[in-house]
C-alpha positions in Angstrom: -93.8 208.1 159.3 -96.6 207.6 162.1 -99.9 206.3 161.1 -101.7 209.5 162.2 -99.3 211.7 160.3 -99.9 209.5 157.2 -103.6 209.7 157.6 -103.5 213.4 158.0 -101.4 214.0 154.9 -103.8 211.7 152.9 -106.8 213.8 154.2 -105.6 217.3 154.2 -103.2 219.8 152.7 -101.7 222.3 155.1 -102.1 225.9 153.9 -101.3 228.9 156.1 -102.8 227.7 159.3 -105.6 225.9 157.7 -106.3 222.2 156.8 -107.7 222.1 153.2 -109.6 218.9 152.4 -108.2 216.5 149.8 -111.2 214.3 150.0 -114.8 214.9 150.6 -116.3 214.6 154.1 -119.4 212.7 155.0 -121.7 215.7 155.1 -122.8 217.3 151.9 -121.1 220.6 152.8 -117.6 219.0 153.1 -116.0 219.2 149.7 -112.5 218.7 148.3 -110.7 222.1 148.5 -112.8 223.3 151.6 -111.1 224.3 155.0 -111.7 221.7 157.4 -113.1 222.1 160.8 -115.7 224.2 162.9 -115.0 227.0 165.2 -115.8 226.4 168.9 -117.3 229.1 171.3 -113.7 229.7 172.7 -112.4 230.6 169.1 -110.4 227.3 168.7 -111.1 225.3 165.5 -111.8 221.5 165.8 -111.6 219.0 163.1 -113.2 215.6 163.0 -111.0 212.6 161.9 -112.5 209.0 162.0 -115.5 210.4 164.0 -113.2 211.8 166.8 -112.8 215.7 167.3 -109.2 217.1 167.5 -108.0 220.6 167.8 -106.8 221.7 164.5 -103.5 223.1 165.7 -102.5 219.7 167.3 -103.5 217.9 163.9 -101.3 220.6 162.0 -98.3 219.9 164.4 -98.6 216.1 163.9 -99.1 216.5 160.1 -96.0 218.7 159.7 -93.7 217.4 162.4 -94.9 214.0 163.7 -96.3 212.9 167.0 -96.4 215.1 170.0 -93.9 213.7 172.5 -95.4 212.4 175.8 -95.5 215.3 178.4 -95.5 218.0 175.9 -98.2 220.4 174.6 -98.5 222.2 171.5 -98.4 225.9 172.4 -99.4 229.2 170.5 -96.5 231.5 170.5 -98.5 234.6 170.0 -101.4 234.6 172.4 -102.4 238.2 171.4 -103.5 236.7 168.0 -106.9 235.2 167.4 -107.1 231.7 169.0 -107.6 230.2 165.5 -104.0 231.4 164.4 -102.9 227.9 163.8 -100.0 228.6 161.4 -97.1 226.4 162.0 -94.7 229.2 162.6 -97.1 230.2 165.6 -96.8 226.8 167.1 -94.1 225.2 169.4 -93.7 222.4 171.8 -93.9 223.3 175.5 -94.3 221.6 178.9 -97.5 222.1 180.7 -95.8 224.6 183.0 -94.5 226.6 180.1 -97.8 226.4 178.3 -99.8 227.7 181.2 -97.2 230.6 181.7 -98.2 232.4 178.6 -101.8 232.8 179.8 -101.9 236.3 180.9 -103.6 236.4 184.4 -104.0 239.2 186.8 -101.6 237.8 189.5 -103.0 239.8 192.3 -105.9 240.2 194.5 -107.3 242.6 197.1 -106.7 241.5 200.7 -106.2 243.2 203.9 -106.5 246.6 202.5 -103.8 246.1 199.9 -103.0 244.4 196.6 -101.3 241.1 197.2 -99.2 239.8 194.2 -98.2 236.2 193.9 -97.1 233.7 191.0 -97.2 230.0 190.7 -94.4 228.1 188.9 -93.7 224.4 188.9 -96.5 223.8 191.6 -95.0 226.3 194.1 -96.6 229.7 194.9 -94.2 232.7 195.5 -95.4 235.6 197.3 -94.4 238.8 195.5 -95.4 241.4 198.1 -98.3 243.8 199.0 -98.9 246.9 196.9 -100.8 250.1 197.3 -102.5 249.9 193.8 -103.5 247.0 191.6 -101.3 248.2 188.7 -98.1 248.0 190.8 -99.1 244.5 192.0 -99.9 243.3 188.5 -96.5 244.8 187.2 -94.6 242.8 189.8 -96.5 239.7 188.7 -95.6 240.2 185.0 -92.0 240.8 186.0 -91.9 237.5 187.8 -93.7 235.8 185.0 -90.8 237.0 182.6 -88.2 235.8 185.2 -89.8 232.2 185.5 -91.3 231.7 182.0 -88.7 233.4 179.8 -89.9 233.2 176.2 -93.1 231.6 177.4 -94.2 234.6 179.3 -97.1 236.5 177.8 -96.3 239.4 175.4 -97.1 242.7 177.2 -96.6 246.2 176.3 
């Protein structure tokens, strides 16, 4: 067991996407049984361990699965859920490219009197065409996103 995983298991109990304190924190407000962490403006929760801030979902991954392999990120499967949905069943390992694919973007812009759609994948930009309306350009982008990103594509209706 890694030192970090061992430390986390000594400090916290995992419970449905939260880290519950097993020991009191330094502040008077951090007691055994409290949920650890503070919500950032972007909605993510950060937790302080040994004076350093970590994103809670990364700590949960390490605590339950071990170290995050070099070159991989911890990705949230359901990006439609709140950014604080750190349940282990909503987390997976992904490459940086896969992780960036599930961020929904517009994928199009207005240029030369038409909507231009394009997608970036593995550092390469692929032109998808010009369209009369933004909706059609965005649809082409989402279709390409599904092709390249597969299960890492954003969930869209």
